[in-house]
N, CA, C and O atoms as a GROMACS GRO file, in nm:
protein
  584
    1UNK      N    1  -0.649  -1.521  -0.602
    1UNK     CA    2  -0.540  -1.591  -0.667
    1UNK      C    3  -0.515  -1.534  -0.807
    1UNK      O    4  -0.400  -1.517  -0.848
    2UNK      N    5  -0.625  -1.505  -0.880
    2UNK     CA    6  -0.611  -1.449  -1.015
    2UNK      C    7  -0.540  -1.315  -1.012
    2UNK      O    8  -0.455  -1.285  -1.096
    3UNK      N    9  -0.575  -1.234  -0.912
    3UNK     CA   10  -0.512  -1.103  -0.900
    3UNK      C   11  -0.363  -1.118  -0.871
    3UNK      O   12  -0.281  -1.042  -0.922
    4UNK      N   13  -0.329  -1.214  -0.789
    4UNK     CA   14  -0.189  -1.238  -0.756
    4UNK      C   15  -0.110  -1.274  -0.882
    4UNK      O   16   0.001  -1.223  -0.901
    5UNK      N   17  -0.164  -1.358  -0.968
    5UNK     CA   18  -0.097  -1.397  -1.092
    5UNK      C   19  -0.083  -1.276  -1.184
    5UNK      O   20   0.023  -1.257  -1.245
    6UNK      N   21  -0.185  -1.195  -1.194
    6UNK     CA   22  -0.179  -1.075  -1.278
    6UNK      C   23  -0.072  -0.978  -1.227
    6UNK      O   24   0.003  -0.920  -1.306
    7UNK      N   25  -0.065  -0.963  -1.097
    7UNK     CA   26   0.036  -0.874  -1.038
    7UNK      C   27   0.176  -0.929  -1.066
    7UNK      O   28   0.266  -0.853  -1.101
    8UNK      N   29   0.195  -1.059  -1.050
    8UNK     CA   30   0.326  -1.121  -1.078
    8UNK      C   31   0.365  -1.102  -1.224
    8UNK      O   32   0.480  -1.072  -1.254
    9UNK      N   33   0.269  -1.121  -1.314
    9UNK     CA   34   0.298  -1.103  -1.458
    9UNK      C   35   0.334  -0.958  -1.487
    9UNK      O   36   0.427  -0.933  -1.564
   10UNK      N   37   0.265  -0.863  -1.428
   10UNK     CA   38   0.294  -0.720  -1.449
   10UNK      C   39   0.434  -0.687  -1.398
   10UNK      O   40   0.509  -0.616  -1.465
   11UNK      N   41   0.469  -0.737  -1.280
   11UNK     CA   42   0.602  -0.712  -1.224
   11UNK      C   43   0.709  -0.771  -1.315
   11UNK      O   44   0.811  -0.707  -1.339
   12UNK      N   45   0.687  -0.891  -1.365
   12UNK     CA   46   0.783  -0.955  -1.455
   12UNK      C   47   0.801  -0.872  -1.582
   12UNK      O   48   0.915  -0.849  -1.624
   13UNK      N   49   0.694  -0.828  -1.643
   13UNK     CA   50   0.701  -0.750  -1.768
   13UNK      C   51   0.772  -0.617  -1.743
   13UNK      O   52   0.858  -0.578  -1.822
   14UNK      N   53   0.738  -0.549  -1.636
   14UNK     CA   54   0.803  -0.422  -1.604
   14UNK      C   55   0.952  -0.444  -1.578
   14UNK      O   56   1.034  -0.365  -1.624
   15UNK      N   57   0.986  -0.549  -1.507
   15UNK     CA   58   1.127  -0.579  -1.482
   15UNK      C   59   1.204  -0.607  -1.610
   15UNK      O   60   1.315  -0.558  -1.628
   16UNK      N   61   1.145  -0.685  -1.699
   16UNK     CA   62   1.211  -0.716  -1.826
   16UNK      C   63   1.231  -0.588  -1.907
   16UNK      O   64   1.337  -0.570  -1.967
   17UNK      N   65   1.132  -0.501  -1.910
   17UNK     CA   66   1.144  -0.375  -1.983
   17UNK      C   67   1.255  -0.289  -1.923
   17UNK      O   68   1.332  -0.228  -1.997
   18UNK      N   69   1.263  -0.282  -1.791
   18UNK     CA   70   1.367  -0.202  -1.725
   18UNK      C   71   1.506  -0.255  -1.758
   18UNK      O   72   1.598  -0.176  -1.783
   19UNK      N   73   1.523  -0.386  -1.758
   19UNK     CA   74   1.653  -0.445  -1.791
   19UNK      C   75   1.691  -0.411  -1.935
   19UNK      O   76   1.805  -0.372  -1.961
   20UNK      N   77   1.597  -0.424  -2.028
   20UNK     CA   78   1.625  -0.392  -2.168
   20UNK      C   79   1.664  -0.246  -2.183
   20UNK      O   80   1.763  -0.215  -2.249
   21UNK      N   81   1.589  -0.156  -2.123
   21UNK     CA   82   1.618  -0.013  -2.134
   21UNK      C   83   1.754   0.018  -2.074
   21UNK      O   84   1.832   0.094  -2.132
   22UNK      N   85   1.786  -0.038  -1.958
   22UNK     CA   86   1.914  -0.014  -1.893
   22UNK      C   87   2.030  -0.060  -1.981
   22UNK      O   88   2.128   0.012  -1.998
   23UNK      N   89   2.018  -0.180  -2.038
   23UNK     CA   90   2.126  -0.233  -2.122
   23UNK      C   91   2.138  -0.155  -2.250
   23UNK      O   92   2.250  -0.130  -2.297
   24UNK      N   93   2.027  -0.115  -2.309
   24UNK     CA   94   2.030  -0.038  -2.434
   24UNK      C   95   2.093   0.099  -2.410
   24UNK      O   96   2.178   0.142  -2.488
   25UNK      N   97   2.053   0.167  -2.305
   25UNK     CA   98   2.104   0.301  -2.276
   25UNK      C   99   2.251   0.298  -2.235
   25UNK      O  100   2.322   0.397  -2.255
   26UNK      N  101   2.297   0.189  -2.178
   26UNK     CA  102   2.436   0.182  -2.137
   26UNK      C  103   2.530   0.149  -2.252
   26UNK      O  104   2.652   0.148  -2.233
   27UNK      N  105   2.475   0.122  -2.370
   27UNK     CA  106   2.560   0.093  -2.485
   27UNK      C  107   2.606  -0.050  -2.491
   27UNK      O  108   2.707  -0.079  -2.556
   28UNK      N  109   2.537  -0.140  -2.428
   28UNK     CA  110   2.572  -0.282  -2.428
   28UNK      C  111   2.582  -0.331  -2.573
   28UNK      O  112   2.485  -0.321  -2.648
   29UNK      N  113   2.699  -0.383  -2.611
   29UNK     CA  114   2.720  -0.423  -2.750
   29UNK      C  115   2.632  -0.538  -2.793
   29UNK      O  116   2.598  -0.548  -2.911
   30UNK      N  117   2.593  -0.625  -2.700
   30UNK     CA  118   2.505  -0.735  -2.739
   30UNK      C  119   2.374  -0.681  -2.796
   30UNK      O  120   2.327  -0.728  -2.900
   31UNK      N  121   2.315  -0.583  -2.729
   31UNK     CA  122   2.191  -0.526  -2.779
   31UNK      C  123   2.215  -0.445  -2.905
   31UNK      O  124   2.131  -0.445  -2.995
   32UNK      N  125   2.327  -0.377  -2.914
   32UNK     CA  126   2.358  -0.298  -3.033
   32UNK      C  127   2.369  -0.391  -3.154
   32UNK      O  128   2.320  -0.358  -3.263
   33UNK      N  129   2.433  -0.506  -3.136
   33UNK     CA  130   2.446  -0.600  -3.248
   33UNK      C  131   2.311  -0.654  -3.290
   33UNK      O  132   2.285  -0.671  -3.410
   34UNK      N  133   2.225  -0.682  -3.194
   34UNK     CA  134   2.092  -0.732  -3.228
   34UNK      C  135   2.018  -0.627  -3.309
   34UNK      O  136   1.953  -0.660  -3.409
   35UNK      N  137   2.026  -0.501  -3.268
   35UNK     CA  138   1.958  -0.394  -3.340
   35UNK      C  139   2.015  -0.380  -3.481
   35UNK      O  140   1.939  -0.359  -3.576
   36UNK      N  141   2.148  -0.390  -3.496
   36UNK     CA  142   2.207  -0.369  -3.628
   36UNK      C  143   2.168  -0.479  -3.726
   36UNK      O  144   2.176  -0.457  -3.847
   37UNK      N  145   2.127  -0.594  -3.678
   37UNK     CA  146   2.089  -0.702  -3.768
   37UNK      C  147   1.944  -0.692  -3.814
   37UNK      O  148   1.903  -0.762  -3.906
   38UNK      N  149   1.866  -0.604  -3.752
   38UNK     CA  150   1.726  -0.592  -3.788
   38UNK      C  151   1.710  -0.493  -3.903
   38UNK      O  152   1.768  -0.384  -3.901
   39UNK      N  153   1.633  -0.530  -4.001
   39UNK     CA  154   1.600  -0.438  -4.109
   39UNK      C  155   1.707  -0.426  -4.214
   39UNK      O  156   1.822  -0.468  -4.196
   40UNK      N  157   1.666  -0.367  -4.322
   40UNK     CA  158   1.755  -0.345  -4.436
   40UNK      C  159   1.848  -0.227  -4.407
   40UNK      O  160   1.805  -0.126  -4.351
   41UNK      N  161   1.974  -0.240  -4.445
   41UNK     CA  162   2.070  -0.131  -4.432
   41UNK      C  163   2.057  -0.039  -4.553
   41UNK      O  164   2.060  -0.083  -4.667
   42UNK      N  165   2.042   0.090  -4.524
   42UNK     CA  166   2.030   0.190  -4.630
   42UNK      C  167   2.142   0.290  -4.612
   42UNK      O  168   2.147   0.359  -4.510
   43UNK      N  169   2.233   0.299  -4.711
   43UNK     CA  170   2.340   0.398  -4.705
   43UNK      C  171   2.280   0.537  -4.710
   43UNK      O  172   2.185   0.563  -4.784
   44UNK      N  173   2.335   0.628  -4.629
   44UNK     CA  174   2.286   0.765  -4.624
   44UNK      C  175   2.378   0.858  -4.699
   44UNK      O  176   2.501   0.845  -4.692
   45UNK      N  177   2.321   0.953  -4.771
   45UNK     CA  178   2.398   1.059  -4.833
   45UNK      C  179   2.439   1.156  -4.722
   45UNK      O  180   2.358   1.189  -4.636
   46UNK      N  181   2.565   1.200  -4.724
   46UNK     CA  182   2.611   1.292  -4.620
   46UNK      C  183   2.716   1.385  -4.676
   46UNK      O  184   2.775   1.360  -4.781
   47UNK      N  185   2.738   1.493  -4.603
   47UNK     CA  186   2.840   1.591  -4.635
   47UNK      C  187   2.931   1.604  -4.515
   47UNK      O  188   2.883   1.616  -4.402
   48UNK      N  189   3.061   1.602  -4.536
   48UNK     CA  190   3.156   1.630  -4.430
   48UNK      C  191   3.167   1.782  -4.422
   48UNK      O  192   3.200   1.848  -4.521
   49UNK      N  193   3.139   1.837  -4.305
   49UNK     CA  194   3.133   1.982  -4.288
   49UNK      C  195   3.257   2.035  -4.217
   49UNK      O  196   3.303   1.980  -4.118
   50UNK      N  197   3.308   2.144  -4.271
   50UNK     CA  198   3.413   2.218  -4.202
   50UNK      C  199   3.348   2.303  -4.094
   50UNK      O  200   3.227   2.324  -4.096
   51UNK      N  201   3.427   2.352  -4.002
   51UNK     CA  202   3.374   2.428  -3.890
   51UNK      C  203   3.287   2.546  -3.935
   51UNK      O  204   3.185   2.574  -3.872
   52UNK      N  205   3.325   2.613  -4.040
   52UNK     CA  206   3.250   2.729  -4.087
   52UNK      C  207   3.112   2.697  -4.140
   52UNK      O  208   3.029   2.787  -4.157
   53UNK      N  209   3.085   2.571  -4.167
   53UNK     CA  210   2.955   2.530  -4.220
   53UNK      C  211   2.867   2.462  -4.115
   53UNK      O  212   2.763   2.405  -4.148
   54UNK      N  213   2.910   2.468  -3.990
   54UNK     CA  214   2.835   2.407  -3.880
   54UNK      C  215   2.758   2.515  -3.806
   54UNK      O  216   2.799   2.631  -3.804
   55UNK      N  217   2.645   2.479  -3.744
   55UNK     CA  218   2.573   2.575  -3.661
   55UNK      C  219   2.663   2.624  -3.547
   55UNK      O  220   2.741   2.547  -3.491
   56UNK      N  221   2.652   2.752  -3.513
   56UNK     CA  222   2.738   2.813  -3.411
   56UNK      C  223   2.728   2.740  -3.277
   56UNK      O  224   2.829   2.721  -3.209
   57UNK      N  225   2.608   2.698  -3.240
   57UNK     CA  226   2.589   2.626  -3.114
   57UNK      C  227   2.666   2.494  -3.114
   57UNK      O  228   2.722   2.456  -3.011
   58UNK      N  229   2.670   2.425  -3.226
   58UNK     CA  230   2.744   2.300  -3.237
   58UNK      C  231   2.894   2.324  -3.227
   58UNK      O  232   2.965   2.247  -3.163
   59UNK      N  233   2.942   2.430  -3.290
   59UNK     CA  234   3.085   2.464  -3.282
   59UNK      C  235   3.126   2.488  -3.137
   59UNK      O  236   3.233   2.444  -3.095
   60UNK      N  237   3.042   2.555  -3.060
   60UNK     CA  238   3.071   2.578  -2.918
   60UNK      C  239   3.081   2.446  -2.842
   60UNK      O  240   3.171   2.428  -2.760
   61UNK      N  241   2.989   2.354  -2.869
   61UNK     CA  242   2.990   2.224  -2.802
   61UNK      C  243   3.117   2.147  -2.838
   61UNK      O  244   3.181   2.089  -2.750
   62UNK      N  245   3.154   2.148  -2.965
   62UNK     CA  246   3.276   2.078  -3.010
   62UNK      C  247   3.397   2.136  -2.939
   62UNK      O  248   3.482   2.062  -2.890
   63UNK      N  249   3.406   2.269  -2.933
   63UNK     CA  250   3.520   2.333  -2.868
   63UNK      C  251   3.529   2.298  -2.719
   63UNK      O  252   3.639   2.290  -2.664
   64UNK      N  253   3.415   2.278  -2.654
   64UNK     CA  254   3.416   2.238  -2.513
   64UNK      C  255   3.463   2.095  -2.495
   64UNK      O  256   3.525   2.063  -2.393
   65UNK      N  257   3.435   2.008  -2.591
   65UNK     CA  258   3.461   1.865  -2.577
   65UNK      C  259   3.590   1.817  -2.644
   65UNK      O  260   3.635   1.706  -2.616
   66UNK      N  261   3.649   1.895  -2.732
   66UNK     CA  262   3.754   1.846  -2.822
   66UNK      C  263   3.882   1.795  -2.755
   66UNK      O  264   3.957   1.721  -2.818
   67UNK      N  265   3.909   1.832  -2.632
   67UNK     CA  266   4.032   1.788  -2.566
   67UNK      C  267   4.033   1.638  -2.538
   67UNK      O  268   4.140   1.577  -2.530
   68UNK      N  269   3.915   1.579  -2.523
   68UNK     CA  270   3.902   1.435  -2.498
   68UNK      C  271   3.824   1.372  -2.612
   68UNK      O  272   3.750   1.442  -2.681
   69UNK      N  273   3.839   1.242  -2.633
   69UNK     CA  274   3.757   1.176  -2.736
   69UNK      C  275   3.608   1.195  -2.704
   69UNK      O  276   3.568   1.190  -2.587
   70UNK      N  277   3.528   1.217  -2.806
   70UNK     CA  278   3.385   1.239  -2.787
   70UNK      C  279   3.304   1.195  -2.908
   70UNK      O  280   3.357   1.181  -3.019
   71UNK      N  281   3.176   1.174  -2.884
   71UNK     CA  282   3.081   1.138  -2.988
   71UNK      C  283   2.953   1.214  -2.956
   71UNK      O  284   2.906   1.211  -2.842
   72UNK      N  285   2.897   1.282  -3.054
   72UNK     CA  286   2.774   1.354  -3.027
   72UNK      C  287   2.688   1.367  -3.152
   72UNK      O  288   2.736   1.357  -3.265
   73UNK      N  289   2.561   1.388  -3.128
   73UNK     CA  290   2.464   1.410  -3.234
   73UNK      C  291   2.394   1.541  -3.205
   73UNK      O  292   2.352   1.567  -3.092
   74UNK      N  293   2.381   1.623  -3.308
   74UNK     CA  294   2.315   1.752  -3.297
   74UNK      C  295   2.212   1.757  -3.409
   74UNK      O  296   2.246   1.738  -3.526
   75UNK      N  297   2.087   1.783  -3.374
   75UNK     CA  298   1.983   1.782  -3.477
   75UNK      C  299   1.912   1.916  -3.485
   75UNK      O  300   1.895   1.988  -3.387
   76UNK      N  301   1.871   1.946  -3.607
   76UNK     CA  302   1.781   2.056  -3.633
   76UNK      C  303   1.655   1.994  -3.691
   76UNK      O  304   1.645   1.872  -3.702
   77UNK      N  305   1.563   2.076  -3.728
   77UNK     CA  306   1.440   2.022  -3.786
   77UNK      C  307   1.471   1.942  -3.914
   77UNK      O  308   1.410   1.837  -3.937
   78UNK      N  309   1.563   1.990  -3.995
   78UNK     CA  310   1.594   1.927  -4.123
   78UNK      C  311   1.713   1.833  -4.121
   78UNK      O  312   1.714   1.731  -4.190
   79UNK      N  313   1.814   1.866  -4.042
   79UNK     CA  314   1.941   1.795  -4.052
   79UNK      C  315   1.984   1.732  -3.921
   79UNK      O  316   1.944   1.772  -3.812
   80UNK      N  317   2.070   1.630  -3.937
   80UNK     CA  318   2.134   1.562  -3.826
   80UNK      C  319   2.285   1.578  -3.848
   80UNK      O  320   2.337   1.545  -3.955
   81UNK      N  321   2.353   1.629  -3.747
   81UNK     CA  322   2.499   1.640  -3.751
   81UNK      C  323   2.554   1.536  -3.656
   81UNK      O  324   2.519   1.532  -3.538
   82UNK      N  325   2.640   1.451  -3.707
   82UNK     CA  326   2.704   1.348  -3.625
   82UNK      C  327   2.852   1.383  -3.618
   82UNK      O  328   2.918   1.397  -3.721
   83UNK      N  329   2.903   1.396  -3.496
   83UNK     CA  330   3.041   1.441  -3.477
   83UNK      C  331   3.116   1.337  -3.395
   83UNK      O  332   3.068   1.292  -3.291
   84UNK      N  333   3.234   1.300  -3.443
   84UNK     CA  334   3.322   1.208  -3.371
   84UNK      C  335   3.458   1.274  -3.359
   84UNK      O  336   3.521   1.307  -3.459
   85UNK      N  337   3.503   1.294  -3.234
   85UNK     CA  338   3.632   1.356  -3.209
   85UNK      C  339   3.727   1.257  -3.142
   85UNK      O  340   3.684   1.171  -3.065
   86UNK      N  341   3.853   1.271  -3.173
   86UNK     CA  342   3.954   1.177  -3.121
   86UNK      C  343   4.044   1.237  -3.013
   86UNK      O  344   4.146   1.178  -2.978
   87UNK      N  345   4.008   1.353  -2.962
   87UNK     CA  346   4.083   1.413  -2.852
   87UNK      C  347   4.214   1.476  -2.898
   87UNK      O  348   4.245   1.480  -3.017
   88UNK      N  349   4.288   1.525  -2.801
   88UNK     CA  350   4.415   1.593  -2.828
   88UNK      C  351   4.518   1.496  -2.885
   88UNK      O  352   4.539   1.386  -2.833
   89UNK      N  353   4.583   1.538  -2.994
   89UNK     CA  354   4.688   1.459  -3.058
   89UNK      C  355   4.814   1.543  -3.063
   89UNK      O  356   4.811   1.659  -3.104
   90UNK      N  357   4.926   1.484  -3.022
   90UNK     CA  358   5.052   1.558  -3.022
   90UNK      C  359   5.130   1.536  -3.150
   90UNK      O  360   5.248   1.568  -3.159
   91UNK      N  361   5.062   1.482  -3.248
   91UNK     CA  362   5.127   1.461  -3.378
   91UNK      C  363   5.038   1.522  -3.485
   91UNK      O  364   4.916   1.527  -3.472
   92UNK      N  365   5.101   1.567  -3.589
   92UNK     CA  366   5.026   1.625  -3.701
   92UNK      C  367   4.998   1.520  -3.806
   92UNK      O  368   5.033   1.404  -3.789
   93UNK      N  369   4.934   1.561  -3.913
   93UNK     CA  370   4.907   1.470  -4.024
   93UNK      C  371   4.792   1.375  -3.998
   93UNK      O  372   4.775   1.278  -4.071
   94UNK      N  373   4.711   1.400  -3.894
   94UNK     CA  374   4.598   1.313  -3.862
   94UNK      C  375   4.475   1.357  -3.940
   94UNK      O  376   4.455   1.475  -3.966
   95UNK      N  377   4.394   1.260  -3.976
   95UNK     CA  378   4.266   1.288  -4.041
   95UNK      C  379   4.167   1.184  -3.992
   95UNK      O  380   4.205   1.075  -3.948
   96UNK      N  381   4.040   1.218  -4.002
   96UNK     CA  382   3.934   1.125  -3.963
   96UNK      C  383   3.858   1.087  -4.089
   96UNK      O  384   3.814   1.174  -4.165
   97UNK      N  385   3.841   0.958  -4.111
   97UNK     CA  386   3.767   0.910  -4.227
   97UNK      C  387   3.633   0.853  -4.182
   97UNK      O  388   3.618   0.805  -4.070
   98UNK      N  389   3.535   0.860  -4.272
   98UNK     CA  390   3.405   0.800  -4.248
   98UNK      C  391   3.400   0.673  -4.332
   98UNK      O  392   3.393   0.678  -4.454
   99UNK      N  393   3.405   0.559  -4.265
   99UNK     CA  394   3.403   0.430  -4.335
   99UNK      C  395   3.262   0.391  -4.378
   99UNK      O  396   3.244   0.330  -4.483
  100UNK      N  397   3.162   0.428  -4.298
  100UNK     CA  398   3.023   0.392  -4.330
  100UNK      C  399   2.928   0.483  -4.256
  100UNK      O  400   2.955   0.524  -4.143
  101UNK      N  401   2.816   0.515  -4.322
  101UNK     CA  402   2.705   0.585  -4.259
  101UNK      C  403   2.579   0.528  -4.322
  101UNK      O  404   2.552   0.548  -4.440
  102UNK      N  405   2.501   0.456  -4.240
  102UNK     CA  406   2.381   0.393  -4.291
  102UNK      C  407   2.275   0.388  -4.181
  102UNK      O  408   2.304   0.414  -4.064
  103UNK      N  409   2.154   0.354  -4.221
  103UNK     CA  410   2.047   0.340  -4.124
  103UNK      C  411   1.975   0.208  -4.143
  103UNK      O  412   1.977   0.149  -4.251
  104UNK      N  413   1.914   0.164  -4.037
  104UNK     CA  414   1.821   0.052  -4.041
  104UNK      C  415   1.690   0.108  -3.988
  104UNK      O  416   1.677   0.229  -3.967
  105UNK      N  417   1.594   0.023  -3.967
  105UNK     CA  418   1.468   0.070  -3.912
  105UNK      C  419   1.482   0.111  -3.766
  105UNK      O  420   1.395   0.178  -3.711
  106UNK      N  421   1.594   0.070  -3.702
  106UNK     CA  422   1.614   0.095  -3.559
  106UNK      C  423   1.707   0.210  -3.526
  106UNK      O  424   1.689   0.275  -3.423
  107UNK      N  425   1.808   0.238  -3.611
  107UNK     CA  426   1.910   0.336  -3.575
  107UNK      C  427   1.991   0.379  -3.697
  107UNK      O  428   1.984   0.318  -3.803
  108UNK      N  429   2.068   0.486  -3.677
  108UNK     CA  430   2.167   0.531  -3.774
  108UNK      C  431   2.302   0.482  -3.722
  108UNK      O  432   2.330   0.493  -3.603
  109UNK      N  433   2.385   0.430  -3.809
  109UNK     CA  434   2.516   0.376  -3.772
  109UNK      C  435   2.625   0.454  -3.843
  109UNK      O  436   2.616   0.482  -3.962
  110UNK      N  437   2.728   0.489  -3.766
  110UNK     CA  438   2.844   0.557  -3.825
  110UNK      C  439   2.970   0.485  -3.780
  110UNK      O  440   2.984   0.446  -3.664
  111UNK      N  441   3.061   0.467  -3.874
  111UNK     CA  442   3.190   0.403  -3.847
  111UNK      C  443   3.297   0.499  -3.896
  111UNK      O  444   3.302   0.532  -4.014
  112UNK      N  445   3.383   0.544  -3.805
  112UNK     CA  446   3.490   0.637  -3.840
  112UNK      C  447   3.624   0.578  -3.797
  112UNK      O  448   3.631   0.480  -3.722
  113UNK      N  449   3.730   0.642  -3.845
  113UNK     CA  450   3.864   0.594  -3.814
  113UNK      C  451   3.961   0.711  -3.815
  113UNK      O  452   3.953   0.797  -3.903
  114UNK      N  453   4.050   0.715  -3.719
  114UNK     CA  454   4.157   0.814  -3.717
  114UNK      C  455   4.275   0.758  -3.794
  114UNK      O  456   4.326   0.651  -3.761
  115UNK      N  457   4.317   0.830  -3.896
  115UNK     CA  458   4.434   0.787  -3.973
  115UNK      C  459   4.539   0.896  -3.967
  115UNK      O  460   4.508   1.013  -3.942
  116UNK      N  461   4.661   0.857  -3.991
  116UNK     CA  462   4.768   0.957  -3.989
  116UNK      C  463   4.902   0.891  -3.992
  116UNK      O  464   4.918   0.774  -4.027
  117UNK      N  465   4.997   0.968  -3.956
  117UNK     CA  466   5.135   0.924  -3.961
  117UNK      C  467   5.170   0.846  -3.836
  117UNK      O  468   5.234   0.899  -3.744
  118UNK      N  469   5.129   0.721  -3.833
  118UNK     CA  470   5.159   0.637  -3.717
  118UNK      C  471   5.308   0.605  -3.715
  118UNK      O  472   5.369   0.574  -3.817
  119UNK      N  473   5.364   0.613  -3.597
  119UNK     CA  474   5.505   0.583  -3.581
  119UNK      C  475   5.593   0.703  -3.612
  119UNK      O  476   5.706   0.711  -3.562
  120UNK      N  477   5.546   0.795  -3.693
  120UNK     CA  478   5.622   0.915  -3.724
  120UNK      C  479   5.556   1.033  -3.656
  120UNK      O  480   5.433   1.042  -3.650
  121UNK      N  481   5.637   1.122  -3.606
  121UNK     CA  482   5.583   1.243  -3.547
  121UNK      C  483   5.616   1.358  -3.638
  121UNK      O  484   5.733   1.388  -3.662
  122UNK      N  485   5.514   1.422  -3.688
  122UNK     CA  486   5.533   1.540  -3.771
  122UNK      C  487   5.539   1.660  -3.678
  122UNK      O  488   5.454   1.675  -3.591
  123UNK      N  489   5.639   1.743  -3.697
  123UNK     CA  490   5.655   1.860  -3.612
  123UNK      C  491   5.537   1.954  -3.633
  123UNK      O  492   5.505   1.993  -3.745
  124UNK      N  493   5.474   1.990  -3.523
  124UNK     CA  494   5.365   2.086  -3.529
  124UNK      C  495   5.380   2.182  -3.413
  124UNK      O  496   5.442   2.150  -3.311
  125UNK      N  497   5.323   2.298  -3.428
  125UNK     CA  498   5.322   2.394  -3.318
  125UNK      C  499   5.194   2.373  -3.240
  125UNK      O  500   5.087   2.415  -3.284
  126UNK      N  501   5.203   2.309  -3.126
  126UNK     CA  502   5.087   2.285  -3.043
  126UNK      C  503   5.026   2.149  -3.064
  126UNK      O  504   5.089   2.057  -3.115
  127UNK      N  505   4.902   2.138  -3.023
  127UNK     CA  506   4.829   2.012  -3.026
  127UNK      C  507   4.715   2.025  -3.125
  127UNK      O  508   4.656   2.132  -3.140
  128UNK      N  509   4.684   1.916  -3.194
  128UNK     CA  510   4.568   1.915  -3.285
  128UNK      C  511   4.454   1.838  -3.221
  128UNK      O  512   4.475   1.755  -3.132
  129UNK      N  513   4.333   1.865  -3.268
  129UNK     CA  514   4.212   1.802  -3.216
  129UNK      C  515   4.130   1.749  -3.334
  129UNK      O  516   4.031   1.810  -3.372
  130UNK      N  517   4.170   1.636  -3.390
  130UNK     CA  518   4.099   1.586  -3.509
  130UNK      C  519   3.958   1.538  -3.476
  130UNK      O  520   3.934   1.467  -3.378
  131UNK      N  521   3.865   1.578  -3.562
  131UNK     CA  522   3.727   1.532  -3.552
  131UNK      C  523   3.665   1.537  -3.690
  131UNK      O  524   3.717   1.603  -3.780
  132UNK      N  525   3.555   1.468  -3.705
  132UNK     CA  526   3.479   1.474  -3.829
  132UNK      C  527   3.335   1.509  -3.792
  132UNK      O  528   3.281   1.457  -3.694
  133UNK      N  529   3.276   1.596  -3.871
  133UNK     CA  530   3.135   1.633  -3.853
  133UNK      C  531   3.064   1.605  -3.984
  133UNK      O  532   3.097   1.665  -4.087
  134UNK      N  533   2.967   1.515  -3.982
  134UNK     CA  534   2.891   1.485  -4.103
  134UNK      C  535   2.749   1.536  -4.088
  134UNK      O  536   2.692   1.536  -3.979
  135UNK      N  537   2.695   1.580  -4.199
  135UNK     CA  538   2.559   1.634  -4.202
  135UNK      C  539   2.476   1.549  -4.298
  135UNK      O  540   2.517   1.523  -4.411
  136UNK      N  541   2.360   1.506  -4.251
  136UNK     CA  542   2.268   1.430  -4.335
  136UNK      C  543   2.126   1.470  -4.299
  136UNK      O  544   2.104   1.545  -4.203
  137UNK      N  545   2.031   1.422  -4.374
  137UNK     CA  546   1.892   1.451  -4.341
  137UNK      C  547   1.860   1.393  -4.204
  137UNK      O  548   1.909   1.286  -4.169
  138UNK      N  549   1.779   1.464  -4.128
  138UNK     CA  550   1.740   1.416  -3.995
  138UNK      C  551   1.660   1.288  -4.010
  138UNK      O  552   1.555   1.287  -4.075
  139UNK      N  553   1.708   1.181  -3.950
  139UNK     CA  554   1.645   1.049  -3.960
  139UNK      C  555   1.552   1.020  -3.843
  139UNK      O  556   1.478   0.922  -3.845
  140UNK      N  557   1.554   1.105  -3.741
  140UNK     CA  558   1.473   1.084  -3.620
  140UNK      C  559   1.494   0.944  -3.562
  140UNK      O  560   1.399   0.877  -3.520
  141UNK      N  561   1.620   0.903  -3.559
  141UNK     CA  562   1.658   0.774  -3.504
  141UNK      C  563   1.780   0.795  -3.414
  141UNK      O  564   1.855   0.891  -3.433
  142UNK      N  565   1.802   0.705  -3.317
  142UNK     CA  566   1.925   0.714  -3.237
  142UNK      C  567   2.047   0.680  -3.322
  142UNK      O  568   2.036   0.613  -3.424
  143UNK      N  569   2.164   0.727  -3.279
  143UNK     CA  570   2.289   0.702  -3.352
  143UNK      C  571   2.373   0.602  -3.274
  143UNK      O  572   2.389   0.613  -3.153
  144UNK      N  573   2.426   0.504  -3.347
  144UNK     CA  574   2.516   0.405  -3.290
  144UNK      C  575   2.653   0.429  -3.351
  144UNK      O  576   2.668   0.432  -3.474
  145UNK      N  577   2.753   0.446  -3.267
  145UNK     CA  578   2.890   0.472  -3.312
  145UNK      C  579   2.966   0.342  -3.311
  145UNK      O  580   2.977   0.276  -3.207
  146UNK      N  581   3.019   0.304  -3.426
  146UNK     CA  582   3.090   0.177  -3.436
  146UNK      C  583   3.240   0.201  -3.443
  146UNK      O  584   3.317   0.106  -3.452
   0.00000   0.00000   0.00000
């Protein structure tokens, strides 16, 4: 009987862990909000990098993904590059702003926004692919995109 109870408890614990991992990995906002409330928020120093200041491998990845909206993190031993792209835009005058970049004990959080000439179409030759790439010290934490 004791062994049966131990086995039931082990199955319950493993099941609970699997549910948590599945929800966390799927980007469930309920879990993301819980994580964002834990620990002190520390603003991070960062640099917005132009394409010429990014690692060549990262530029290749951006060029492969830029046609559609994307979010990615690229790390080196020293630095973390966080990139948010807004996909193909048929209007010019667009820019991406970084509203916040901070960390808690659980994750790094970035909040960006696409701004531009809403309602007006600026004549451009072709399509633009607005994105922002920020560089900060490697935090060895997962990134949450807000």
